[in-house]
TORKOL-4160 file (C-alpha; in steps of 0.2 Angstrom, whole numbers, padded with zeros to 4 digits, m for minus):
113
<pt num="1" X="0118" Y="0207" Z="0091"/>
<pt num="2" X="0128" Y="0212" Z="0076"/>
<pt num="3" X="0123" Y="0209" Z="0058"/>
<pt num="4" X="0108" Y="0200" Z="0051"/>
<pt num="5" X="0102" Y="0184" Z="0060"/>
<pt num="6" X="0103" Y="0169" Z="0049"/>
<pt num="7" X="0087" Y="0158" Z="0050"/>
<pt num="8" X="0089" Y="0139" Z="0046"/>
<pt num="9" X="0074" Y="0128" Z="0044"/>
<pt num="10" X="0076" Y="0110" Z="0049"/>
<pt num="11" X="0062" Y="0098" Z="0049"/>
<pt num="12" X="0067" Y="0085" Z="0062"/>
<pt num="13" X="0054" Y="0073" Z="0058"/>
<pt num="14" X="0059" Y="0072" Z="0040"/>
<pt num="15" X="0050" Y="0073" Z="0024"/>
<pt num="16" X="0042" Y="0056" Z="0026"/>
<pt num="17" X="0031" Y="0063" Z="0040"/>
<pt num="18" X="0019" Y="0071" Z="0028"/>
<pt num="19" X="0016" Y="0054" Z="0020"/>
<pt num="20" X="0013" Y="0046" Z="0036"/>
<pt num="21" X="0000" Y="0059" Z="0040"/>
<pt num="22" X="m0009" Y="0056" Z="0023"/>
<pt num="23" X="m0009" Y="0038" Z="0025"/>
<pt num="24" X="m0015" Y="0038" Z="0043"/>
<pt num="25" X="m0029" Y="0050" Z="0037"/>
<pt num="26" X="m0034" Y="0037" Z="0023"/>
<pt num="27" X="m0032" Y="0022" Z="0035"/>
<pt num="28" X="m0018" Y="0014" Z="0025"/>
<pt num="29" X="m0004" Y="0006" Z="0034"/>
<pt num="30" X="0013" Y="0011" Z="0027"/>
<pt num="31" X="0019" Y="0001" Z="0012"/>
<pt num="32" X="0009" Y="m0015" Z="0015"/>
<pt num="33" X="0003" Y="m0023" Z="m0001"/>
<pt num="34" X="m0015" Y="m0019" Z="m0001"/>
<pt num="35" X="m0018" Y="m0024" Z="m0019"/>
<pt num="36" X="m0019" Y="m0006" Z="m0026"/>
<pt num="37" X="m0007" Y="0003" Z="m0037"/>
<pt num="38" X="m0006" Y="0019" Z="m0026"/>
<pt num="39" X="m0003" Y="0022" Z="m0008"/>
<pt num="40" X="m0020" Y="0030" Z="m0005"/>
<pt num="41" X="m0034" Y="0022" Z="m0015"/>
<pt num="42" X="m0034" Y="0019" Z="m0034"/>
<pt num="43" X="m0027" Y="0036" Z="m0040"/>
<pt num="44" X="m0011" Y="0046" Z="m0039"/>
<pt num="45" X="m0010" Y="0057" Z="m0024"/>
<pt num="46" X="0002" Y="0068" Z="m0015"/>
<pt num="47" X="0008" Y="0054" Z="m0005"/>
<pt num="48" X="0014" Y="0044" Z="m0020"/>
<pt num="49" X="0023" Y="0059" Z="m0027"/>
<pt num="50" X="0031" Y="0064" Z="m0011"/>
<pt num="51" X="0037" Y="0046" Z="m0007"/>
<pt num="52" X="0044" Y="0044" Z="m0025"/>
<pt num="53" X="0054" Y="0060" Z="m0022"/>
<pt num="54" X="0061" Y="0054" Z="m0006"/>
<pt num="55" X="0066" Y="0037" Z="m0013"/>
<pt num="56" X="0075" Y="0045" Z="m0028"/>
<pt num="57" X="0084" Y="0057" Z="m0017"/>
<pt num="58" X="0090" Y="0043" Z="m0005"/>
<pt num="59" X="0096" Y="0032" Z="m0020"/>
<pt num="60" X="0106" Y="0047" Z="m0026"/>
<pt num="61" X="0116" Y="0046" Z="m0010"/>
<pt num="62" X="0116" Y="0027" Z="m0008"/>
<pt num="63" X="0111" Y="0018" Z="m0024"/>
<pt num="64" X="0108" Y="0001" Z="m0016"/>
<pt num="65" X="0098" Y="0007" Z="m0001"/>
<pt num="66" X="0082" Y="m0001" Z="m0006"/>
<pt num="67" X="0090" Y="m0018" Z="m0012"/>
<pt num="68" X="0081" Y="m0027" Z="0002"/>
<pt num="69" X="0065" Y="m0019" Z="0000"/>
<pt num="70" X="0055" Y="m0026" Z="m0015"/>
<pt num="71" X="0039" Y="m0016" Z="m0011"/>
<pt num="72" X="0048" Y="0000" Z="m0012"/>
<pt num="73" X="0057" Y="m0005" Z="m0028"/>
<pt num="74" X="0040" Y="m0010" Z="m0036"/>
<pt num="75" X="0032" Y="0006" Z="m0030"/>
<pt num="76" X="0046" Y="0017" Z="m0037"/>
<pt num="77" X="0046" Y="0008" Z="m0054"/>
<pt num="78" X="0027" Y="0009" Z="m0055"/>
<pt num="79" X="0026" Y="0028" Z="m0051"/>
<pt num="80" X="0041" Y="0033" Z="m0061"/>
<pt num="81" X="0033" Y="0025" Z="m0076"/>
<pt num="82" X="0017" Y="0036" Z="m0076"/>
<pt num="83" X="0020" Y="0046" Z="m0092"/>
<pt num="84" X="0019" Y="0063" Z="m0084"/>
<pt num="85" X="0031" Y="0059" Z="m0070"/>
<pt num="86" X="0042" Y="0049" Z="m0082"/>
<pt num="87" X="0043" Y="0065" Z="m0093"/>
<pt num="88" X="0047" Y="0076" Z="m0077"/>
<pt num="89" X="0061" Y="0064" Z="m0072"/>
<pt num="90" X="0070" Y="0066" Z="m0089"/>
<pt num="91" X="0085" Y="0078" Z="m0090"/>
<pt num="92" X="0080" Y="0095" Z="m0095"/>
<pt num="93" X="0064" Y="0096" Z="m0085"/>
<pt num="94" X="0060" Y="0108" Z="m0071"/>
<pt num="95" X="0067" Y="0095" Z="m0059"/>
<pt num="96" X="0081" Y="0102" Z="m0048"/>
<pt num="97" X="0098" Y="0093" Z="m0050"/>
<pt num="98" X="0104" Y="0082" Z="m0035"/>
<pt num="99" X="0114" Y="0090" Z="m0021"/>
<pt num="100" X="0132" Y="0090" Z="m0025"/>
<pt num="101" X="0146" Y="0090" Z="m0012"/>
<pt num="102" X="0146" Y="0109" Z="m0011"/>
<pt num="103" X="0128" Y="0109" Z="m0005"/>
<pt num="104" X="0131" Y="0095" Z="0007"/>
<pt num="105" X="0146" Y="0104" Z="0014"/>
<pt num="106" X="0136" Y="0120" Z="0017"/>
<pt num="107" X="0122" Y="0111" Z="0026"/>
<pt num="108" X="0135" Y="0102" Z="0037"/>
<pt num="109" X="0143" Y="0119" Z="0041"/>
<pt num="110" X="0126" Y="0126" Z="0046"/>
<pt num="111" X="0121" Y="0112" Z="0057"/>
<pt num="112" X="0138" Y="0107" Z="0064"/>
<pt num="113" X="0147" Y="0124" Z="0067"/>
């Protein structure tokens, strides 16, 4: 073997898996209207933040992806408007910028070469 090995992490189940685990542990069915403002109970949780992140990332690649999903749109709007989250989503925050074509090309080369 020559050179240093390259390690690539790929989570085949995707980032949504953590949310499914959290919701299952709380006994909540995924995105059914259960009359509460948050996914798990009546307060913001990791599940809410992680699902919002996934929704925003998906929209960066396909802006109309959730047009036919009113519960997801409502959830995104509600969580995005929490003052601390709204501040984090503003330009200039610590939030990393969206992936550009270079990043996508690098990922494609790693997994399809």
